[in-house]
Every structure is written in structure tokens, then in C-alpha cells.
C-alpha positions as CSV (number, residue, x, y, z in Angstrom):
1,M,6.7,71.2,54.7
2,H,5.2,69.0,57.3
3,M,7.3,66.0,57.9
4,S,5.5,62.8,59.0
5,R,6.3,59.2,59.3
6,R,5.8,57.6,55.9
7,T,3.7,54.7,57.2
8,L,0.5,53.4,55.8
9,L,-1.2,56.2,57.5
10,G,0.1,59.7,57.2
11,A,0.6,62.4,59.9
12,S,0.0,63.7,63.7
13,A,-2.7,63.8,68.1
14,A,-5.2,62.3,72.1
15,G,-7.5,59.5,73.3
16,L,-10.1,57.8,71.2
17,V,-12.7,60.5,71.4
18,L,-15.6,59.9,69.0
19,A,-17.6,62.6,67.5
20,A,-19.7,64.4,70.1
21,C,-21.6,66.6,67.6
22,A,-23.0,63.7,65.5
23,R,-24.9,60.7,66.7
24,P,-22.4,58.1,68.1
25,A,-20.6,56.2,65.4
26,G,-22.2,52.9,64.6
27,P,-20.5,50.5,67.1
28,A,-19.1,48.6,64.1
29,L,-17.4,51.7,62.7
30,A,-16.1,52.7,66.1
31,A,-14.7,49.2,66.7
32,I,-12.9,49.0,63.4
33,L,-11.4,52.5,63.8
34,D,-10.2,51.6,67.3
35,R,-8.6,48.4,66.0
36,I,-7.0,50.1,63.0
37,S,-5.5,52.9,65.2
38,T,-4.0,50.4,67.6
39,E,-2.6,48.2,64.7
40,F,-0.9,51.1,63.0
41,L,0.5,52.4,66.3
42,R,1.9,49.0,67.1
43,E,3.7,49.1,63.8
44,S,5.0,52.6,64.5
45,P,6.5,52.8,68.0
46,E,8.3,56.0,67.2
47,F,5.0,57.6,66.4
48,A,3.5,56.3,69.6
49,T,6.4,57.9,71.5
50,S,6.0,61.2,69.6
51,L,2.3,61.3,70.5
52,A,2.9,60.1,74.0
53,V,-0.1,57.7,73.8
54,S,-0.8,55.0,76.4
55,E,0.5,51.5,76.0
56,E,-3.0,50.2,75.8
57,Q,-3.8,52.5,72.9
58,A,-0.5,51.5,71.1
59,G,-1.2,47.8,71.4
60,G,1.4,47.1,74.0
61,R,4.8,48.3,75.2
62,Y,6.6,50.5,72.7
63,I,9.2,52.7,74.5
64,D,12.0,50.2,73.8
65,R,10.9,49.3,70.2
66,L,11.5,50.8,66.7
67,S,9.6,50.2,63.5
68,D,10.3,47.0,61.6
69,S,12.1,48.1,58.4
70,S,12.3,44.7,56.8
71,K,10.3,43.6,53.7
72,E,8.2,41.4,56.0
73,G,7.4,44.5,58.1
74,F,6.4,46.4,54.9
75,L,4.1,43.5,53.7
76,R,2.6,43.2,57.2
77,Q,1.6,46.9,57.2
78,R,0.1,46.5,53.7
79,Q,-1.9,43.5,55.0
80,I,-3.3,45.5,57.9
81,G,-4.5,48.1,55.4
82,E,-6.1,45.5,53.1
83,T,-7.9,43.9,56.1
84,A,-9.1,47.3,57.4
85,L,-10.4,48.2,53.9
86,A,-12.3,45.0,53.6
87,D,-13.9,45.4,57.0
88,L,-14.9,49.1,56.3
89,R,-16.4,48.2,52.9
90,R,-18.7,45.6,54.6
91,L,-20.3,48.5,56.5
92,N,-23.3,50.2,55.0
93,R,-22.0,53.7,54.1
94,E,-25.5,55.0,53.4
95,S,-26.6,54.4,57.0
96,L,-23.9,56.7,58.4
97,T,-24.6,60.4,59.0
98,G,-22.8,63.6,60.2
99,Q,-19.2,63.1,61.3
100,D,-19.5,59.3,61.0
101,A,-20.0,59.6,57.2
102,V,-17.1,62.1,56.9
103,T,-14.9,59.8,59.0
104,Y,-15.8,56.8,56.8
105,D,-14.9,58.7,53.6
106,V,-11.7,60.1,55.1
107,V,-10.4,56.8,56.4
108,V,-11.4,54.8,53.3
109,T,-9.6,57.3,51.0
110,A,-6.5,57.3,53.1
111,I,-6.2,53.5,53.3
112,E,-7.1,53.0,49.6
113,N,-4.3,55.4,48.6
114,N,-1.8,53.7,50.9
115,V,-2.7,50.2,49.9
116,A,-2.4,51.2,46.2
117,S,1.0,52.7,47.0
118,A,2.1,49.6,48.8
119,Q,1.4,47.4,45.7
120,F,4.8,48.8,44.7
121,E,7.0,46.9,47.1
122,T,10.3,48.7,46.9
123,G,11.3,51.4,49.5
124,G,8.2,52.8,51.1
125,G,5.9,52.3,48.1
126,A,4.9,54.4,45.1
127,G,5.5,57.8,46.8
128,S,8.9,56.8,48.2
129,P,10.3,54.0,46.1
130,Y,13.9,53.9,47.4
131,V,14.8,52.6,50.8
132,L,18.0,54.7,51.1
133,T,18.6,58.2,49.6
134,Q,19.7,61.6,50.9
135,L,16.2,61.9,52.4
136,T,15.1,58.4,53.2
137,G,16.4,55.8,55.6
138,A,16.4,55.5,59.3
139,Y,19.7,57.5,59.5
140,T,17.8,60.6,58.5
141,G,15.4,60.6,61.4
142,I,16.2,58.1,64.2
143,P,19.2,60.0,65.8
144,D,17.1,63.2,66.1
145,F,14.1,61.1,67.3
146,L,16.1,59.5,70.1
147,A,17.7,62.8,71.0
148,S,14.6,65.0,71.0
149,Q,11.6,62.8,71.4
150,H,12.5,59.6,73.4
151,P,12.0,60.8,77.0
152,V,14.7,60.3,79.6
153,T,13.2,61.3,82.9
154,N,13.7,58.0,84.9
155,R,15.6,54.8,85.0
156,E,13.1,52.8,82.9
157,Q,13.2,55.4,80.1
158,A,17.0,55.4,80.2
159,D,17.2,51.6,79.9
160,A,14.6,51.7,77.0
161,Y,16.8,54.3,75.3
162,L,19.8,51.9,75.4
163,T,17.6,49.1,74.0
164,R,16.4,51.3,71.2
165,L,20.0,52.2,70.4
166,S,20.7,48.5,69.9
167,V,17.5,48.1,67.8
168,Y,18.6,51.1,65.7
169,A,21.6,49.1,64.5
170,R,19.3,46.2,63.5
171,V,17.0,48.6,61.6
172,L,20.0,49.9,59.6
173,D,20.9,46.3,58.7
174,Q,17.2,45.6,57.7
175,E,17.4,48.5,55.3
176,T,20.8,47.3,54.0
177,T,19.1,44.0,53.2
178,R,16.1,45.7,51.6
179,L,18.5,47.8,49.4
180,G,19.8,44.5,48.0
181,E,16.3,43.1,47.5
182,D,15.1,46.3,45.7
183,V,18.1,46.4,43.4
184,A,17.4,42.7,42.5
185,A,13.9,43.9,41.7
186,G,15.3,46.5,39.3
187,V,14.7,49.6,41.5
188,L,17.7,51.7,42.5
189,A,17.9,55.4,43.3
190,P,19.6,57.8,40.9
191,D,23.4,58.1,41.3
192,F,23.2,61.6,42.9
193,A,20.7,60.3,45.6
194,I,23.1,57.5,46.5
195,D,26.0,59.9,46.7
196,G,23.9,62.1,49.0
197,A,23.1,59.2,51.3
198,V,26.8,58.1,51.4
199,T,28.0,61.6,52.2
200,Q,25.6,62.0,55.1
201,L,26.1,58.5,56.5
202,S,29.9,58.9,56.3
203,G,29.7,62.3,58.0
204,F,27.9,60.7,61.0
205,A,30.1,57.5,61.0
206,T,33.3,59.5,61.4
207,I,32.2,61.2,64.6
208,A,33.8,59.7,67.8
209,P,31.1,57.6,69.5
210,A,31.1,59.7,72.7
211,Q,30.6,62.8,70.6
212,T,27.6,61.6,68.6
213,V,24.2,63.0,69.4
214,L,23.1,59.5,70.4
215,V,25.5,59.6,73.4
216,Q,25.6,63.3,74.1
217,S,21.8,63.7,74.3
218,L,21.6,60.8,76.8
219,Q,24.4,62.2,78.9
220,T,22.8,65.7,78.9
221,R,19.4,64.5,79.9
222,L,20.6,62.1,82.6
223,A,22.1,65.0,84.4
224,N,18.5,66.1,85.3
225,V,17.3,62.7,86.6
226,A,17.5,62.8,90.4
227,E,16.6,59.1,91.0
228,I,19.7,57.9,89.2
229,S,23.1,58.0,91.0
230,D,26.1,59.6,89.5
231,A,27.8,56.3,89.2
232,E,24.9,54.8,87.3
233,K,24.7,57.9,85.1
234,T,28.3,57.3,84.1
235,A,27.7,53.6,83.5
236,L,24.6,54.3,81.4
237,T,26.5,56.8,79.3
238,Q,29.4,54.3,78.8
239,R,27.0,51.6,77.8
240,A,25.5,54.0,75.2
241,E,29.0,54.8,73.9
242,A,29.8,51.0,73.6
243,I,26.5,50.3,71.7
244,V,27.3,53.2,69.3
245,R,30.9,52.0,68.8
246,D,30.2,48.2,68.6
247,E,26.8,48.1,67.0
248,V,25.5,51.3,65.5
249,L,28.6,52.6,63.7
250,P,29.5,49.2,62.2
251,A,25.9,49.1,60.8
252,Y,26.5,52.5,59.3
253,Q,29.7,51.2,57.7
254,R,27.8,48.2,56.3
255,Q,25.1,50.5,54.8
256,I,27.8,52.7,53.3
257,A,29.6,49.7,51.8
258,A,26.3,48.4,50.3
259,L,25.5,51.7,48.7
260,N,29.0,52.0,47.3
261,G,28.6,48.4,46.1
262,V,25.5,49.2,44.0
263,R,26.6,52.8,42.9
264,G,28.1,51.4,39.7
265,Q,24.6,50.2,38.6
266,A,22.9,53.5,39.3
267,T,22.0,55.8,36.4
268,H,21.6,59.6,36.3
269,D,18.0,59.3,35.1
270,A,15.9,61.2,37.7
271,G,12.4,60.0,37.1
272,V,10.4,56.8,37.9
273,W,9.3,56.6,34.3
274,R,12.3,54.4,33.8
275,F,10.9,51.5,35.8
276,P,8.7,48.7,34.3
277,R,5.5,50.1,35.9
278,G,6.8,53.6,36.2
279,E,3.9,55.4,34.7
280,E,1.4,53.6,36.9
281,M,3.7,54.2,40.0
282,Y,3.6,57.9,39.3
283,A,-0.1,58.0,38.8
284,V,-0.6,56.3,42.2
285,A,1.9,58.6,43.9
286,L,0.1,61.7,42.4
287,R,-3.3,60.5,43.5
288,A,-2.1,60.0,47.0
289,S,-0.3,63.3,47.2
290,T,-3.0,65.5,45.6
291,T,-6.2,63.5,46.5
292,T,-7.4,64.4,43.0
293,N,-7.4,62.5,39.7
294,M,-5.6,65.3,37.9
295,T,-3.2,63.9,35.1
296,P,0.5,64.8,34.9
297,D,-0.3,67.0,31.9
298,E,-3.1,68.9,33.7
299,I,-0.8,69.5,36.7
300,H,2.1,70.6,34.4
301,Q,-0.1,73.1,32.6
302,M,-1.5,74.6,35.9
303,G,2.1,75.1,37.0
304,V,3.2,76.8,33.7
305,E,0.3,79.3,33.9
306,L,0.8,80.1,37.6
307,V,4.6,80.6,37.1
308,A,3.9,83.2,34.4
309,S,1.3,85.2,36.4
310,L,3.3,85.2,39.7
311,N,6.4,86.4,37.8
312,S,4.5,89.3,36.3
313,E,3.3,90.3,39.8
314,M,7.0,90.2,41.1
315,D,8.1,92.2,38.1
316,A,5.6,95.0,38.9
317,I,6.7,95.3,42.6
318,L,10.4,95.2,41.7
319,R,9.9,97.9,39.1
320,A,8.1,100.0,41.7
321,Q,11.1,99.6,44.0
322,G,13.4,100.8,41.2
323,M,14.8,97.4,40.3
324,T,14.3,97.3,36.5
325,R,17.4,95.6,35.0
326,G,17.5,92.0,34.0
327,S,14.9,89.2,34.2
328,V,12.7,88.7,37.3
329,A,14.9,85.9,38.4
330,E,18.1,88.0,38.0
331,R,16.5,90.9,40.0
332,V,15.4,88.5,42.8
333,Q,18.9,87.2,42.9
334,A,20.3,90.7,43.1
335,L,17.9,91.5,45.9
336,A,19.1,88.4,47.8
337,R,22.7,89.7,47.7
338,R,22.0,93.1,49.1
339,P,23.7,93.6,52.5
340,D,20.4,94.7,54.2
341,Q,18.9,91.3,53.2
342,I,21.7,89.1,54.7
343,Y,22.0,87.2,58.0
344,P,25.7,86.3,58.4
345,S,26.5,82.5,58.5
346,T,27.8,83.0,62.1
347,E,26.3,81.9,65.4
348,A,25.3,85.5,66.0
349,G,23.6,85.7,62.6
350,R,21.7,82.5,63.2
351,A,20.5,83.6,66.6
352,R,19.3,86.9,65.1
353,L,17.4,85.1,62.4
354,L,15.7,82.8,64.9
355,A,14.8,85.8,67.1
356,D,13.2,87.6,64.1
357,L,11.2,84.5,63.2
358,N,9.8,84.2,66.7
359,A,8.8,87.9,66.6
360,Q,7.0,87.3,63.3
361,V,5.1,84.4,64.8
362,E,3.9,86.5,67.8
363,A,2.8,89.4,65.5
364,I,0.5,87.3,63.4
365,R,-0.7,85.1,66.2
366,A,-2.1,88.2,67.9
367,R,-4.2,88.9,64.8
368,M,-5.7,85.4,64.2
369,P,-9.0,86.1,66.0
370,E,-9.8,88.4,63.0
371,V,-9.9,85.4,60.6
372,C,-10.6,82.3,62.8
373,G,-13.3,81.6,65.3
374,T,-11.5,78.6,66.7
375,L,-8.0,79.4,67.9
376,A,-5.0,77.1,68.3
377,R,-3.8,76.7,71.9
378,A,-0.4,74.8,71.5
379,A,2.8,76.8,71.8
380,L,5.3,77.0,68.9
381,E,9.1,76.9,69.0
382,V,11.3,77.9,66.1
383,K,14.4,75.6,66.0
384,R,17.5,74.9,64.0
385,V,17.6,71.7,61.9
386,P,20.1,69.4,63.6
387,E,23.6,70.1,62.1
388,Y,24.3,66.4,61.3
389,T,21.3,66.2,58.9
390,E,21.3,69.8,57.6
391,A,23.4,69.0,54.4
392,G,20.5,67.0,52.9
393,A,17.5,68.2,54.8
394,P,14.9,70.6,53.3
395,G,14.8,74.3,54.1
396,G,12.1,74.0,56.7
397,Y,9.7,71.6,58.2
398,Y,7.2,71.2,61.1
399,Q,6.8,68.7,63.9
400,G,3.6,68.5,65.8
401,A,3.3,69.1,69.6
402,A,2.9,66.1,72.0
403,L,-0.7,65.4,72.8
404,D,-0.1,65.6,76.5
405,G,1.3,69.2,76.3
406,S,4.8,68.0,77.3
407,R,6.4,69.3,74.0
408,P,5.4,72.3,72.0
409,G,5.1,72.3,68.2
410,A,8.4,73.0,66.5
411,Y,9.2,74.6,63.1
412,Y,12.7,73.6,62.1
413,I,14.7,75.9,59.8
414,N,17.9,74.7,58.0
415,L,20.6,77.2,59.0
416,R,23.6,75.5,57.2
417,D,24.3,78.7,55.3
418,P,21.9,81.5,56.1
419,A,23.9,84.2,54.3
420,N,23.4,82.5,51.0
421,E,20.2,80.6,51.6
422,W,17.9,82.8,53.7
423,P,17.8,86.4,52.6
424,K,15.5,88.4,55.0
425,F,12.8,89.0,52.4
426,T,12.2,85.2,52.1
427,L,11.5,84.4,55.7
428,P,8.2,85.9,56.7
429,T,6.3,83.7,54.2
430,L,8.2,80.6,55.5
431,T,7.0,81.5,59.0
432,Y,3.4,81.8,57.9
433,H,3.7,78.5,56.0
434,E,5.3,76.4,58.7
435,G,4.0,78.2,61.8
436,V,1.0,80.5,62.0
437,P,-1.4,80.5,60.2
438,G,0.1,77.5,58.5
439,H,1.1,74.0,59.7
440,H,1.3,74.6,63.4
441,W,-2.1,76.4,63.5
442,Q,-3.8,73.7,61.4
443,I,-2.3,70.7,63.2
444,A,-2.8,72.2,66.6
445,I,-6.5,72.8,65.9
446,Q,-6.8,69.3,64.5
447,Q,-5.2,67.8,67.6
448,E,-7.3,70.0,69.9
449,A,-10.6,69.3,68.2
450,G,-12.0,66.9,70.8
451,E,-14.9,65.9,68.5
452,L,-12.7,64.1,65.9
453,P,-12.1,60.4,66.2
454,F,-8.5,59.7,67.2
455,I,-7.7,58.2,63.9
456,R,-8.5,61.5,62.2
457,S,-7.2,63.9,64.9
458,A,-3.9,62.0,65.3
459,L,-3.1,59.5,62.7
460,L,-4.3,60.5,59.2
461,G,-2.7,63.2,57.2
462,F,-3.3,64.3,53.6
463,N,-0.5,66.0,51.8
464,A,-2.7,68.1,49.5
465,Y,-4.8,69.3,52.4
466,A,-1.9,70.0,54.8
467,E,0.5,71.5,52.3
468,G,-2.4,73.2,50.4
469,W,-3.3,74.9,53.8
470,G,0.3,75.9,54.4
471,L,0.4,77.6,51.0
472,Y,-3.1,79.1,51.4
473,A,-1.8,80.4,54.8
474,E,0.9,82.3,53.0
475,Q,-1.7,84.1,50.8
476,L,-3.9,84.7,53.8
477,A,-1.1,86.5,55.6
478,D,-0.8,88.8,52.6
479,E,-4.6,89.3,52.6
480,M,-4.3,90.2,56.3
481,G,-1.9,93.0,55.4
482,M,1.2,91.5,56.8
483,Y,3.2,92.9,53.8
484,A,1.6,96.3,53.8
485,N,4.8,98.0,54.8
486,D,7.2,95.4,53.4
487,A,7.3,95.4,49.6
488,F,10.3,93.0,49.5
489,G,8.5,90.6,51.9
490,K,5.7,90.6,49.4
491,V,8.2,89.6,46.7
492,G,9.3,86.8,49.0
493,Y,5.7,85.6,49.3
494,L,5.3,85.7,45.5
495,Q,8.6,84.0,45.0
496,S,7.5,81.3,47.4
497,A,4.2,80.8,45.4
498,A,6.2,80.7,42.1
499,F,8.4,78.1,43.7
500,R,5.4,75.9,44.5
501,A,4.0,76.5,41.1
502,S,7.3,75.6,39.5
503,R,7.1,72.3,41.5
504,L,4.1,71.3,39.4
505,V,6.2,71.9,36.3
506,V,9.4,70.1,37.4
507,D,7.9,67.1,39.3
508,T,5.7,66.2,36.3
509,G,8.7,67.0,34.0
510,I,11.0,64.6,35.9
511,H,8.6,61.7,36.3
512,A,6.3,61.9,33.3
513,K,8.1,64.0,30.7
514,R,11.6,62.4,31.2
515,W,13.3,65.6,32.2
516,T,16.9,65.3,33.5
517,R,17.8,66.6,37.0
518,E,19.7,69.4,35.2
519,Q,16.7,70.4,33.1
520,A,14.5,70.6,36.2
521,I,17.1,72.7,38.1
522,A,17.4,75.2,35.2
523,S,13.6,75.5,34.9
524,M,13.1,76.2,38.6
525,V,16.0,78.7,38.8
526,A,14.3,80.6,35.9
527,A,10.9,80.4,37.6
528,T,12.0,81.6,41.0
529,G,15.3,83.3,41.0
530,D,16.2,81.2,44.0
531,Q,19.7,80.2,44.9
532,E,20.9,77.2,42.9
533,T,22.1,75.4,46.1
534,N,18.5,75.5,47.4
535,I,17.1,74.4,44.1
536,V,19.4,71.4,43.8
537,T,18.3,70.1,47.2
538,E,14.7,70.6,46.2
539,I,15.0,68.9,42.8
540,E,16.8,65.9,44.3
541,R,13.9,65.7,46.8
542,Y,11.3,65.5,44.1
543,C,13.3,62.8,42.4
544,V,13.1,60.5,45.4
545,W,9.5,61.4,46.6
546,P,7.5,61.4,43.3
547,G,4.3,63.4,43.4
548,Q,4.7,64.8,46.9
549,A,5.7,68.3,45.8
550,C,2.5,68.6,43.7
551,G,0.2,68.5,46.7
552,Y,1.1,72.1,47.7
553,M,-0.2,74.2,44.8
554,V,-2.9,71.7,43.8
555,G,-4.2,72.0,47.4
556,R,-4.0,75.8,47.5
557,Q,-5.8,76.2,44.3
558,A,-8.6,73.8,45.4
559,L,-9.0,75.7,48.7
560,L,-9.2,79.0,46.9
561,R,-11.9,77.6,44.5
562,M,-13.9,76.4,47.5
563,R,-13.7,79.8,49.2
564,E,-14.8,81.6,46.0
565,A,-17.7,79.2,45.5
566,A,-18.9,79.7,49.2
567,R,-18.5,83.5,48.8
568,T,-20.6,83.3,45.6
569,T,-23.3,81.2,47.4
570,L,-23.4,83.4,50.5
571,G,-22.7,86.9,49.2
572,E,-22.8,89.3,52.1
573,H,-23.4,86.5,54.5
574,F,-20.0,85.0,53.8
575,D,-17.8,85.0,56.9
576,I,-14.1,84.2,56.5
577,R,-14.0,82.8,60.1
578,G,-16.8,80.3,59.4
579,F,-15.0,79.2,56.2
580,H,-11.7,78.7,58.1
581,D,-13.3,76.9,61.0
582,T,-15.1,74.5,58.6
583,V,-11.8,73.7,56.9
584,L,-9.7,73.4,60.1
585,T,-11.9,71.9,62.8
586,N,-12.7,68.9,60.6
587,G,-8.9,68.0,60.5
588,S,-7.0,66.8,57.5
589,T,-9.3,65.5,54.8
590,P,-9.0,64.5,51.1
591,L,-9.8,67.6,49.0
592,S,-13.1,66.0,47.7
593,V,-14.3,65.6,51.4
594,T,-13.1,69.2,52.2
595,E,-15.2,70.5,49.3
596,S,-18.3,68.7,50.4
597,L,-17.8,70.0,54.0
598,V,-17.5,73.6,52.7
599,Q,-20.6,73.2,50.6
600,E,-22.6,71.8,53.6
601,W,-21.4,74.8,55.7
602,A,-22.5,77.3,53.0
603,A,-25.9,75.6,52.7
604,T,-26.4,75.8,56.5
605,V,-25.5,79.5,56.6
606,S,-27.7,80.4,53.7
607,G,-30.6,78.1,54.8
608,P,-33.6,79.1,56.9
609,A,-32.8,81.3,59.9
């Protein structure tokens, strides 16, 4: 999964470069896009740091700021979106051509979805309705952001780090205030999501200040800064320790106390159906996550049918390998327990696993010219999810490279318990999804496509496109023959696809059909044969991010339909590289826009020579 800041815009890349291949954007469109980009970056200082943009582009100094997590901050972001939408709608869409027309459609769809989501004023809006859960809240991302993305290469950056540490305590308190406001409005996360947040917050809050990643990462990086004297380095480290002890950890304790204080009001009901506008909230979340108007029932049925067909494919391969006893799920579980499929949960086992993943990345990267004309340039690192968030973090996620080349793309894998959670046969497909040809490949090409306006290359992300591509990439790897000599790896790929198909069933089950958390867990275990510990983490994620998990398979199926339609149109003139270049070089787009781009490409290829 590609993790991105859940702001009014969506996900990840360089300077405001307007389309070179189309006529220049109408000055009005260019000016509006320029302003929107700056306004969103001003509200998202962490994102500005992650992209390493200039202060001018980010609307001012940002290195010592963090996002405003108050209700006022939320409403201000919504107002920015509403104003942007009104300005865009005053333009004459019919007068725009080429990339300008595409850009207009992409940006309007993104902002419409985000403004609709922000009409629900609790948490982060319809798609993330709770401010604090096992997956949401500043505590889940800010420590790693400060440790791995805030630069410390000179005195100014070190001072800004200390300022941000203090601001982090304020952000935690803003969220604690919002928790109370949201509960007063009748919206509270399920009991298990609150318990997950308390467990993780408490785990961090019990670490000695000097041993926290917030102090350790500063101390480690200061060691490499020549312009700061040793005495100053010691003083800066001690100041960080004092801020963590006197400001940050007390804010953690206040957040824990507030969660414990409302825990008695929480119910075990997992879905948003229980809220006054729950059905409408889920419809808005689904539309934003799938960029389609599919209903919960349609999505549920698509999932049921796919689970059945993927399980029959797994059954055939397992039988051919002599595994005939028990259900498909039971046989997959048996395969996962075989000694030849286990990486021990030791440091040596984890190191081996990471080395194997890096080798898989290199092997498929070498073959990408066969299927893509445009190749990604950014390097990719495979890294371990930070130990202090691994208990509630997903299995894997991707973080884009810095635009200035200072930091490669990173695919994070959760190694809390590889012996039980990462059997060998499951890993190649994860690499193809998160790395190459999946998220890293797609996002690097989007960032490197100098023809896209900055707002599209860097700021906008569409879940169904990005996750649909990640899932399509898994199938593409199979079509490229990556499993030709690896029958169990192919089972891993089919299991992964069944897992994404099962998401359609359980997400709609939880939020539209009133399934319990336990019903959803049982359904997914039966569909995939995956470990129950993995499934519990996943189901609890869908409970707090309604609709998000549906984007993957809805997106993949849409891309496959587009590919088949183009193949039908072009016959022997169909070139897979042309199809992939059309989908990738235009960056992340709503599926309706992706489809029109593919149709235009097919018409161009089949048109007059």
C-alpha cells in the first residue's frame, strides 16, 4: 500500500513545470493550479519537507512547522478546497485541450472528492472518520518523519528539529482536544481501535526520553555535522531530551488518559453504518477511494466472484504439487508452516529476508524494458518498518523518493514476526506490488515526467489508480514469467489477489452490511488461508479507513478492462509498452480519466499512418 498524507489532496514530486507537449495551460488555469499547490503545501509542512520543495513554492518557511491538527485547521483546509473548486468551475472547460483538459478533470475530481469527504467533520473526513486509532494520529507518523525525513545537516536544520519537537507536543494536544469534540458529535472509534492506539502510545511513552527515536536520531545525525562543535552537539541532544521529557511525553500521557476516559462509551460495532449519516459517509468514502460510482452491493458481488475463481486456481496448483488434503485455506496454511518457507524471527532471519527482496527487485528491474518504453530512474531501498510502530502498522507500504534525488524511494516491510507472518512464497508478489513494477515504478515515473504540472506530478494521488496499478503489477509480473519456476510463488500471487478480492467483500460487509469485526476476520481467513494475526491487523484497518481497501481490486479490474478494450481495438498493432506508457506517464488519474487517455492512445495508434 502506498501511504500518503491524508490531506485534502492525496499523494507524492519537482518545480511547477507545465505541460510541454500540449499548448501552454490557459494563464488562468496555470495561476489557479499554482496557487492551490502553494496553499496545500503551506497546510502540509511535513509534505513540503518530504518533497524538499523551495520555501517559495511551499508558501513560506516550513522546516520548523508541522500541520495544524485542530478543528480550525481541518475547516481551513476544506475552505481552501471549496475556493479552488469555485475558481476552477468559473473556467471554460470546453476551451481546454490536450494535457490542460486532462489536468482540469484530474484536479476537479480530486478536490470534489476531498471537499465531499470533509463535509464529515470528524477525524480526517469520510474516509478516515476517527482522529485517534491504531492507524491514525500524529503518533503513528511524526516520530518516523522527524527521524528519517527532517534533514539534520547544519545548525539551522538542527534548531528547526528542536522547534518541531516542541510543536509535536502541541499537535498531540490538538488531537486530544479533537477527540473530545468528535465524541461530543457522536463519533468514536470502535473499542478495539482505541485499545490499539492506547497500546502503541503507551509503548512509546514508557521509553526513557534519551532512548526514544526522537532523541537518538538527532544524536546520530549530529555526529556527521562538521560545522557544529562537540559541546554544541551535546547541548542540542540534551535540549531534545528535555523537550521529549517535559513536553512530548506528557502530551502522550494526556492522549492516553483521554482515550481511556472515553473507552467506556465505545462499542464493538465495526462499521460507519452506526452513525447518523453513516450510509452517506460510506458512499462518499467509496467514491473517493474507487473513483467510480459502484455501489456497496456491486463491489461486494465483484469480490465474492473473484474470491471463488482465484481459489480454484490455487487449488489446481496445490494439487499439482501434491497438496490435496483439506480446504484451499488449510493447504495454504500448511504450506506457510513448511520449514523451507520460513525466515526465522531473528536478526539473521530478517537480514536474509531483506537481502532476498532486494535481489527480487534487481531481477525484475532488469526486464522492465520488455514491457515499458519509459523507465523509472529513481533507486529503491527495501527497509524494515520502525520497531516502535510495527505492532499496528500494515504489512508493507511505500514512501516516494525526494524530488531532489537526496533520498531514494523506500518500500517498508513489517518484520515484527517474519517466521509467522512472511512465509517465503508470499514475498515476491509483495515486492512486485510495493516496488517494481508496482508503486515505486509508477510513482517514480510520475515524479520524473517533466511534462506534468506540479500539482499532478507531486500532490495528487488516486487510491484506485495507485493501488489498482500495484495490484495490476502483481499480475504483470506473472505474465512476464516471474513464477515460471516457482509454483509456490504463483500460489503467493494468487493468494495476494484473493486477499484483495476478499477486501471488497469484508469492507462492504463491515460498513454496509453490518458485519462484525469477527465475521469479517472469519470470511477473510477462509478466502485467503492467511495467518489470523495478519488478518486481524487488516480488518481493523478497514474498520477505521472505510472504503480505502476497495480501491485495489476495483482499480485492477478497471485497468484490465481498459487493456482488453485497447487490444480489441488495435489487434496486432497493440503494444503493451504503449499501453503502460499511456497509463504511467500521465500520472495518477481518476479511473474515468485513465480510461479516456487509453481510448485516445488506441485511436492514435490505429489512426492514419
